[in-house]
N, C-alpha and C positions, 0 to 999 in steps of 0.2 A: 592502369586502374584497377582496383580490386572490387570483386562482387562476391555476394554470398557468403558462405562461412569463412573463407580466407580473409575476407575484409573484416568481418566481425572479430576473428581472432585478433587482428591487428588492432582494433579498437579497444581491446581489453589490456593494452599496455598501461601499467601502473607503476609510477616511480621507476621506469627503466627496465622492468621485467614483466613478462607476460603473466596474466592471472595464473594460469596452470603452473608456471615456474614458481609461483609464491607458495604452493602447497607442498606438502610431503607426498611421497608416492602412494598410490591407491592401495588399500588392503584388501585383497580378495578373500572371501570367505565362503563357506559351504553354500551350495545352491541346490535348490530341488527343481528338476526338469520334469514338466508334465507334457503330455501329448499336445501338440500344436501350439505350445506357449512356453518359451524359455524365460523363466524368471531370474535374471542374473542379478544378484544383490551385490553392489560394489560399496566399499566403505572408503571414504575419503576422509583423511587425517585432518585437514583444515579447510577453511573457506567459509560464508553466507551470501504486498501487497504488494509483490509485485507491488512501491507506491506505488510504494506504489506509484510510481509514476503511472501514467497512462489511465489513472483513476479518478474517483471521488474523494473528498477530503477524510482525513483519519483523526479523530480526537485521541487526546491523551486519556488513556483508560488504564493506567497503572492501578493496581488494586491493592486491597487491605490484605494483611496477613493473618495466619491462624496459628494458634499455639497448640494445636493437636498433637498428640504424641506420636513417634514414628520409631520404626526399627531401623537403626543405622549400623553400618559396618565400614570398614575401610574401603576407600576407592579401589575399584578394579582398574587394570591396566587400561582398559578402554575409557573408563570415565577420568583417569588421569590425563589421558590424551585430549579429551573434551575439554578439560579445564585448561590444559596448556593452549589449545585452540581458542578458546574464549578469551584468554588473556592476551592473545595475539589479535583479537577481533576477527578470527577466521573459523569460528564454531558454525558448522552448516546445519545442524539438527538431524544428521542422518542416523537412521535406525541401523545400529552395527551389530545387532544380535545374530549369532548363527542360527540358521533355520534347521529345525530338527525334523520337522514334518510339516505337510501342507504344500501348496495352499489348498484350502477346502471351501466349499460353498456353505452358505448358511449363516444364521445369526443376525441379531438386530445390534447395532452399535449406537450408544447414547453419548452424545458429545456435548459437554458443558461449555458454552460459549460465553464471551464477556459482555455481550451487548446485543439488543435488537436493533432493527434498521429502520430508518425513516423513509417513508414513501417506496415501500417494497413492491415487487422484486423484478424490476426491469432496468436494464443498464442505463438508459438515458435519464431516469428519474430517481434512482435510489441513492441517498447519501450513504455511500456504501464503505463502511469501515472493515476492519479484519474479519469479524464474524459473518458480515454479509458475503465477503468474498469466499469463506469457506463454504456457505450455502451454494454460491455460484458454481463452485469447483465440483460439487455433488451433482447439480441438475444439468449442468452444460459444460462445454469445452470451448478453449479459445483458438484463434487463428494461429497464434505463435505461442511458445513455451519457453522456458528457460531451462537449458540442459545443465548436466553436473560441472561442465566447465565454465558456466556463466554467460554462455552465448544465448542470444535470443534467436530461436530456430523455428522454422515452420512446424505446424502441427496438423490443424485442420486444412492449412494451405499445404499442398503437395510440393509446390516449388514457386519460385519467385524470380523475375528477371527485370533488371532496370534498364533503362534507355542509357545511352552513352553519358548523358548529361544529368542523369538521374532525376529528370523532370517527369518521367513516367515510369510506373512500376506495373508489371502484369503478373497477376497472381493467378495460379492454377489451383482449384479447390479440389480435395479429394472426392472422387465420384463414389455414390452409391450409399451415402450417409443421409439418414432422415431424422427429423425431429420427432419428438414424442407423439406428435399428432398426425404424423405421416408425411408431413410437408418436406420436400427434397431440400437438402443443402446444396445449393448451386450458387453460380455467380449472381444471379438476382437476389437471392436471400441474403448473401453476403453484403452486397451494396445496400439493400433496404436497411440492415442493422446498422452499417456504418452511417448512411444517410440521415437515419433517425437521431443518432448521436451527434451529427453535425448540426442539426436543427435545434437541438436541446440546449437551453439556457444553462444548464448544469455541466453538460459534458462537450458542448459545442467548442469551447476554447481549445480543448485538446487537439482539435482537427484543424485550427488555423494553419494556413499554409497549404492546405489541400482545396484544389479548385474543383475537382469532380471525382465522383466514384461511380463507375459503370460496370454492370454485370452482363455477361453474354455466355450462355451455356455454363461450362465449368470454369470460366475465366472471370477475373475482375481487373479493371483497369484503373489505376489510381494516378490521377494527374495533379501535379504540383501547381500552386499558384506562380504566376509570372514572377521570375527572379528569385524563387525559394526551392531550389532543388531539394528533394528528400534524400539526403546524402546516406542515411541509415535505413531508408524504406520505412514502412509503417509498423515494424515490429515493435518499437517501443510503446506506441499507442495501441497495439493489437495484441498483446501477449496476454497471459492469464490474469487480466485485470478486468475492470468493468466492461468497457466497450470492446475489449477483444473477445468477449464471450458472445456466443450466438445464440439467438432466440428465434422462435418460429415467427416469421412474417405474418402468417394466418392469425395467429394469437394476438400479435401486437396491432393488427389491423382492427381488433375488436375494443382496444383499450381507449378509454375517454381521455387519458393523459397523452396520447400520440402526438409527438411534435408536429406531424403533417396537419393535424386538426387544430392545435392551440398554439403553436409558435407564431409569432409576428413575421417570421422570416420563411414561413411555409410557402412553396411555390403553388399551392393548390388554390383557386378561386375561392372567394368566401362562400358562395353557394354550395360548392363541393365539400368544403369544411363542415358546413351546417348539416349537410346531408349524412356525412360520415359521422358526425357526433350523435345524430339521432338514433344510429345503429350501433354505437359503440357501447356495448353492454358487458364486455369482459372484465375479468377481475385481475388487476395488476399484480395482486398477492397471490396468484395461482399460476407461477410461471411454467412455460412451455420451451424446454431446452432440448438438447440432443445428447445429454451426458448419461454417465453410469446410472444415475438414480432418477425417478420420475416423481414429481410432485404428488402428494397425498393430501396434506393439510397444513394450515399455518394458523396459529392462534398467537396475536401479538402480545407483548408485555413481558416483564420480568417473571421467570417461573414457567412461562409458556414455551411452546415449541413450534419447530418446523419439521414435518415428516416427510420422508421420500423413501420409495421402494426400489427394488432392483429393476433395471430396464432390460428386459430379455432380448430386445433387438438392438442393443448398444453396438456401435460401430467396431468396437474392440472386443465384442463377445463372439460366441460360437456362431451366432446368426449375423455376424457383421462382416465388414470388408477384410478385416485382419485375421480371422479365424483364431483370435485369442480367446481367453476364458474369463474376461473380466465383465461385470465385477464379481466379487466373491460374496460379499455381504447381501443378505436379503433386504435389510432396511437400515435407514440412518434417522436418528431422531436428534435434532439439534435443540438443546434446552438453554434458554436465557438464564444465566445466572450472573447478575452484575457484580455482586460482591465476592471477591476472592475466597474469603472466609467460607462462605456457602458452597462456592464451587469446589474448593479443596477438600472440605468436609464431605461433600457429597461423593467425590471420587473414593474417599476412604470408606465411606459408608456403602458403596456399591450402587449409588444412584446414577453416577456416570461412569462410563469406561474409559473416556479419555476427556482431559481438558486442556485448554490453552491458558497461557498467562505471560504478562510482560512485567510481572512483579518479581524482581530478582530476589527481595527478601524471602518471598514464598518458594521460589526455585531452589534456593539455598537448603531449605528444609528437606529436599527430596534427594540431595546428593548423598550416596552411599546407602540409600533406603532400598533394601532388596525387595521390598514388597511392591515397588513400582517401577516402571520404566520411564526414565527421565531423558528427553532430548532437548538440548540447548542450541540456540541459533543466534548469531549477532553478524554473520557475514552478509553483505548487501543489505544490512538492516536499516532500521530508522533512526532518526536522531530526535531525541527528546528536547524540547525547548520551550521557552516561554514566548509565546507569539504575541507580537506588539502590532497595534492599529496605528499606522502612521499617515492616515488619509488626510490629505491637505493639498491645497494649491489647485493647479490644473493638470489634466493629462493630455499632452500634445499627441502621443501615440493614438490614444483612442479618437482623438479629434480628426487625425489623419485617416484612419481606418474606417471611420464612420461618415467621413467627408462632411463634417459639420462646419457650418460657418462661423460659429463662435467657440471659444475655449471650453472645454468640458470640466466644470469644476468636480474635484473629488469629493467635497463635503459642503455641498451647497446650502445646507441648513445649519452648518457649524456644530453638528452633534459631537464632533471629535476635537472641537477647538480647545477645550479645556485640559486635554490630555497632556501631561507633561512630557510624556514619552515621544512627543513629536520632535523633540529637542535631542540632538546626539549627544550633548553633554549629559543629560539624564540617563540616557541608555548606557553610555559608557561608565557612568558612576555606578549604576546597578550590576553592570558586569563585572567590574572590578571587585565590587563587595561581595560577590558570590564565591564561596569557598566549595568549590566542585569536589575535592576529595572528601570533605567532610560529608557533603551531601551524599556521596556514593557510598560511604562507609556507614553513615547513620540509618540511611533509608534503603540501601540496596546491598548490604553485607559485602561491600567491596567487590562485588561481582561485575560491575559495569565500568566502563572506561569514561572518564570526564571528556566531554566533547569540546572541540574548538572550532567547528564548522559543520556544514551539512553533510560532508562525505566521511563516512567511517574509515578505518584503516582498510586497506587493500582495495578501496574503491578509486576509480578515476576521479581525480580532483582532490583527493586527501593530500593535506600537507601536514607534516609533524609540527611546524610553526605556521599558521595561517596569519598571525598578527593580531588574533583576537585578544581582547583585553584580558590578562591573567589576574588572578586573586591578588590585590595589593590594595590595602586599606588606605595607605597614604595617597595613591593615585585616585582612589575612589572618592576620598574627601576633597581632593582638589577639584575633581570633575563636578562634585556635587555643589560646591560654591558657585560654579559657573551655571549649573543647572537651575539653581534658585534664581539667578539673574535672568537665564533665558526664559524661563517659564513664568516668573513673576510670582511663584508660589512659595510660602514658607508657612507651614509645612507642604512639602511637596506631595500631592494627593492623587492616588489613582486606584482603580479597582483591579482585582487579579482573580479572574474566574477559575473555576476548577469543576470537575464533575462532582456530583454529590456521593462520592465515595470516601469513606472515612480515611482510607489511606492516602488519597489524593489530597484531601483537606489538610491532614497533617503535614504532607510534603510541602504544600504551599506556605503553611505556617512555619516550617523551618526556614524556608528561603526569606520569608518576609522578616523573621527574627534577625537573619544575618544583616538584612538592611537596616533594621533598627540598631543593631549593634553598632554599625558604622556610622548612622547618621542621627541617632537618638530620636527626639521628638520632632525633628525637622523633616521626617518623612511619615505619612500615614497612609498605609495599605489596607484596604478593605477586601477580605477575601469572600467572593460570592461564589457558593456551591450551586451549580446548575444540573438540572435533570439531563442525563446523558442525550436522551433522544432530542433535546433542544440544542444541545452544545454545538453541533456542527452548524446548525442553522444560524446562529449568532455569528459565527465566523463568516459564513457566506454572505451574510446581509451586513456586515461590519459593525455590528452592534456590541462592541466591547472595547475596552482599553488594553488589557493584556490577560491572556489565559494560558494555562499549560496545555501543551500540545505534543503530538507524536506523528512524524511524517517523514517523507522523503527516502523511503527505502526503494531499492531499485538496482538493476544491474548496469545501467547506462544512464549518463547525465542528461541525455535527451527526454528521458521520462520525466524530468523535473521541470522543464522550461515553463509549463503553463502554471506552475506554482509560483514562478518568480518574474514573469513576463509583465511589463507595463500594459500589454495588450490585454491581459486578464484582470488588471486592476481596476474594477468598476467602481462607480462612485457610491457614497452612502446617500440613499435618499428614499426614504419609506414611501413617498408619494408616488415614486416610479421604481418600485424594487427591482434590483439587479443583484445577481449573484456573481461574486468574484472568486475565482480559484486562486488568485493572488490575494490570499486573506489579508495580509498585512497592508496591501495597497501601497507598497513602496514602488517607486519608480527610479531605478538606478541605471544610467547609461551604460556604465561599465559591464553590468551584468547583462543588459540588452544586447550590447555588441557581442559578448562572449557566448551568449546563447545562440546567437545567429550562426557563429562558427560551428558550435557543437551540433546543430541541427542540418547545416547546410553545406559544410565542407567535409569531404570524405577522408582527408588525410588524418591518420591518427594521432599524429604528434601535435598538429594544431589543434585538434579537439582536445587532447589531454592538457595542453597549455591553456586552453580557454576555460576547462573546467577548474584549473587551479586559480585562473584570473576571478572566476565566480566566488571561489572560497575567499580570496582576499579581499574582495568587494564587500562581502558579507561582514567580514571582520572589521573592516575600516569603517563602515557605517553602522554596524550593530543593529541590523534590521531585526535580528531575533537574539535572545538572551540563550545561548546553548547551554544545555545542562549535562547530558550523558547520552552515549550510543545505547540504544535499547537492546537488552537481552531478552529473548523469548524462550519459554519453556513449553514443551509438550509433555504432558504427564499422562501415563495410561496404566491400567492394570496389565500384567504380563500376558494375559490371553490375547490381547490386541497385537497382531503380528503385522510386520512389513509396513510400518506406519508410513515410510518415505519413499521407498524405492519403486518408482513408476517408470517402466521403460518407455521409450520414444519409439514408434514405428520408424523404420528406414533410419535409424541413428544409433551408433554404437553406444551412446551415453544414456543415462537415466535422465529424469528431470531433476533440477535442483532441489535438494530435500525440503528446506524450509527457507522461505524468504519473508521476513517482516511478519512472522507468526502464522503464514499461510502454507498449507501443504495439500497434497492432492489425496483422494480418497478411494478411488476406484480399485487400487491394488492392495487394500487392506483385507485381511481375513483374520477370523478368530480361531483359536484352538478348538478343535473338533466342531467348528462351526457354531460355537456357543461363545459369546463374548462375556457372558457373565458367570459361567462355570456351575 
């Protein structure tokens, strides 16, 4: 039996080789060593929300481009290596610059982010996309973290021990850490965080299979549900994603949206809930974490910001338990700038010191631009796709888990009944008619790779040939004839949502034009731009037919199960609103069986084979229309130093640099303690 790090190394086996074997050797560069803190910056030549699995949904937020002039030169050797890694799907986003001086304290960093967050800022309630997770990384820390070898390793957790049958895990929490309000981080605090997430309608499905979580002193005992051993522990659900992040129990007890007070599954008596709600006057948008920075202010909306200041009592600071010197910055301000033109121009004008973007067209404009630092990441990244709502029939899995006497209909009011994409023939026709290479070249400058499944190259489950329908107009037209018969429609009509970003709208228009070229006036696609704050809500509630999407980044396939499980495919019924993390509401027995192996069987080869089975099942049933594997860019002015190299206490490796557009912030400093110059 394998446990701990040895077991996880084995789980990273991909296509017959280990994750670390798939990379070129590490390149060591100059490092500056300061008293009580050795900042060792390592550069890895290949590799990449946390989907982010273990988290809330992530909308497609690819962005519009700008034609602003730039200064360009030939690519450096380091940039050429990044291009090589990117083409192999192994760009990590690591900051490989040599350190000349520093680190130094001081300065305010202004970060241009792509979106605001709905229901901010507590893990059990926030519909948390990439921008939200960047804010979470500033104000708090996770139980587990991903290291530079792609392993999920303890962070706030000091150690973990499973029982022989993996039915119980005992976690020891680092002692001496406090939240920003002085509340101690102990076993009870961790259990309170996880149990609130378990009660939440939004995040609860991520914890199905966990029977109980109990804290005692500095330990937490996690017990699996009968017959569902936690073969990989809770790391995939508790790393640097939403419910892995820790918040003060004292603060959460004051919140009116606390699941203990509002969840139908709350164990509290009704009188206790009512009494608690009377005193629940706290502000969910003023979070209390334990991270490198403390909340100062938040103003919602595009152009507005979230401000946090240096935490002098950070557990990794001079007053903390590790005796390090973090963080270096005095303040961080996250400014919402939805449109990439505004965000990119703001960086060039000095309004922002750093921005992130998943728009490869814009990323391409910074290659060779010596005025800025460009980091690129697609390793362990997301898959961009067109999400399809296939809600229909009944859900026997939900009926069993809810012990319902009657079958549970997925679309009791028939709201999705007219959607032609319920039919496999229609989905296959659209997939065959999509020219992925053309899309990658015209919309993303050829920097992205066309996707054939949910797992990008290098990830467990990736297949060079998954069986997904390839671009083939003859096959598309043959399937479309069956589609018209199956759907009873001519023209075949459906809506295709996008966020209300100009680049996204144009991208949907290009895809729709491919379908029109293939099927002429026998297909009618209406493109519906939606304000980004509402976008995730439509998917959660099932009020869509098809929409552009971006999700499924992560380092272990166990992080993905709740996006694809029939247990998380809730019905569409506005009269009894339910949120589904399985946004498409598909129920695939082959995927369900494979996910059981991925979650509950420790054998690495069995898990790898199961992940590949998931990939093939997606291809056979075309539950999503895959488009490309997402490339993220982090772009900064050169005064912003050490963007990605955060060491991990008691671990020889740093954190993984960038996963799905997210990176850590406590290790960043600015030249001379001044980010603007």
